[in-house]
C-alpha positions as CSV (number, residue, x, y, z in Angstrom):
1,M,0.0,0.0,0.3
2,A,1.4,3.6,-0.7
3,D,2.4,5.9,1.6
4,N,0.2,8.3,0.4
5,T,-3.4,6.1,0.1
6,L,-6.7,7.8,1.6
7,M,-9.5,5.5,2.0
8,I,-13.2,6.8,1.5
9,D,-16.3,5.5,1.9
10,T,-19.7,5.7,-0.5
11,T,-20.7,9.3,0.5
12,L,-17.9,10.3,-1.7
13,L,-18.4,7.9,-4.5
14,I,-22.2,8.8,-4.6
15,D,-21.3,12.9,-4.6
16,Y,-18.9,12.2,-7.5
17,F,-21.7,9.8,-9.2
18,R,-24.1,12.9,-8.9
19,K,-21.9,16.2,-9.9
20,T,-22.9,17.1,-13.0
21,D,-19.6,19.0,-13.1
22,K,-17.0,16.0,-11.8
23,T,-13.9,18.4,-11.0
24,N,-16.1,20.1,-8.6
25,A,-16.6,16.7,-6.4
26,K,-14.1,15.9,-3.7
27,L,-13.4,12.9,-5.1
28,V,-11.2,14.8,-7.6
29,Q,-9.6,17.0,-5.2
30,L,-8.7,14.0,-2.7
31,S,-7.1,12.3,-6.2
32,R,-4.7,15.1,-6.6
33,Q,-3.6,15.0,-3.2
34,Y,-3.1,11.4,-2.5
35,E,-1.1,9.1,-4.6
36,Q,-4.0,6.3,-3.9
37,I,-7.6,6.1,-3.1
38,A,-9.2,3.0,-1.6
39,I,-12.2,1.5,-0.7
40,S,-13.2,-1.5,1.3
41,S,-14.9,-4.5,-0.5
42,V,-18.1,-3.5,1.5
43,I,-18.3,-0.2,-0.2
44,E,-17.9,-2.3,-3.6
45,Y,-20.7,-3.9,-2.9
46,E,-22.9,-1.2,-1.8
47,V,-21.9,0.6,-5.0
48,Y,-22.8,-2.2,-7.2
49,S,-25.8,-3.5,-5.8
50,G,-27.3,-0.1,-5.9
51,A,-26.6,0.9,-9.2
52,T,-29.2,0.2,-12.2
53,P,-27.9,-2.0,-14.9
54,A,-27.3,1.6,-17.1
55,Q,-25.0,2.3,-14.5
56,I,-22.6,-0.2,-14.2
57,S,-20.2,0.9,-16.6
58,F,-19.7,4.1,-15.2
59,W,-19.1,1.9,-11.6
60,Q,-16.5,-0.7,-13.3
61,E,-14.7,2.6,-15.1
62,L,-14.4,5.1,-11.9
63,L,-13.8,1.6,-9.6
64,S,-11.1,0.5,-11.8
65,E,-9.0,3.7,-10.8
66,I,-9.4,2.7,-7.0
67,V,-8.2,-0.1,-4.8
68,V,-10.6,-2.4,-3.6
69,L,-9.3,-3.4,0.2
70,P,-10.8,-6.8,1.2
71,F,-12.8,-6.7,4.3
72,D,-10.8,-10.2,5.9
73,S,-10.0,-11.8,9.1
74,K,-8.1,-9.2,10.2
75,A,-11.1,-6.5,9.8
76,A,-13.2,-8.6,11.1
77,H,-11.8,-9.5,14.3
78,I,-11.3,-5.4,14.4
79,A,-14.9,-5.1,13.9
80,V,-15.6,-7.2,16.9
81,D,-13.7,-5.3,18.9
82,I,-15.2,-2.1,17.8
83,Q,-18.7,-3.1,18.5
84,Q,-17.8,-4.3,22.1
85,Q,-16.2,-1.3,22.7
86,L,-19.5,0.6,21.4
87,K,-21.9,-1.6,23.5
88,K,-20.3,-1.0,26.4
89,L,-21.0,2.8,26.1
90,R,-24.1,1.5,24.8
91,K,-23.4,3.2,20.7
92,S,-23.7,1.1,17.9
93,I,-23.6,2.2,14.1
94,E,-24.7,0.2,10.6
95,T,-22.7,-3.0,10.5
96,A,-21.6,-1.6,6.8
97,D,-20.2,1.4,8.5
98,L,-18.6,-0.8,11.1
99,F,-16.8,-3.0,8.6
100,I,-15.4,0.2,6.6
101,A,-13.9,1.4,9.5
102,A,-12.7,-2.0,10.5
103,T,-11.1,-2.4,7.1
104,A,-9.5,1.6,6.9
105,I,-8.3,0.1,11.1
106,A,-6.5,-2.9,9.2
107,N,-4.7,-1.3,6.7
108,N,-3.6,1.7,9.0
109,L,-5.3,4.2,6.5
110,T,-7.2,7.4,7.6
111,L,-11.0,7.5,6.2
112,D,-12.7,10.1,4.9
113,T,-16.4,10.9,4.4
114,L,-18.9,13.2,3.9
115,N,-21.0,11.8,6.8
116,R,-18.9,11.9,10.0
117,K,-21.2,11.2,12.0
118,H,-21.4,7.6,10.9
119,F,-18.0,7.7,12.6
120,D,-17.2,9.8,14.7
121,K,-18.2,6.8,17.9
122,I,-15.0,4.9,16.6
123,E,-11.8,6.4,18.8
124,Q,-9.3,4.3,16.7
125,L,-10.0,5.5,13.7
126,A,-8.2,8.2,11.6
127,L,-10.6,10.6,10.1
128,L,-9.5,13.4,7.8
């Protein structure tokens, strides 16, 4: 993994998809600042499961430029630890967000999102 890699969540991909002028999307700005942009395989699932058949080629082209990191055993164990910590605090987050955060932590990456409230509860997660 390149030292200058940033992991992003689904919100930044959707923002890019929706922008008429793609140059104004935060994803474009980030791609100029970082050598690599990465996502979790969980995000890849979210994107393709929400895409219409007409949108698939757009997503295939975009995701071919992005590193897709697996939600692996290391990330799974981190997710369990995070969930247990949050449970003690009587807090919770969506399972997909938990898996995305765990993937970032497992790969020692900072995560950027347009919806920080989904991830702010996770102390060990570095957010941009």
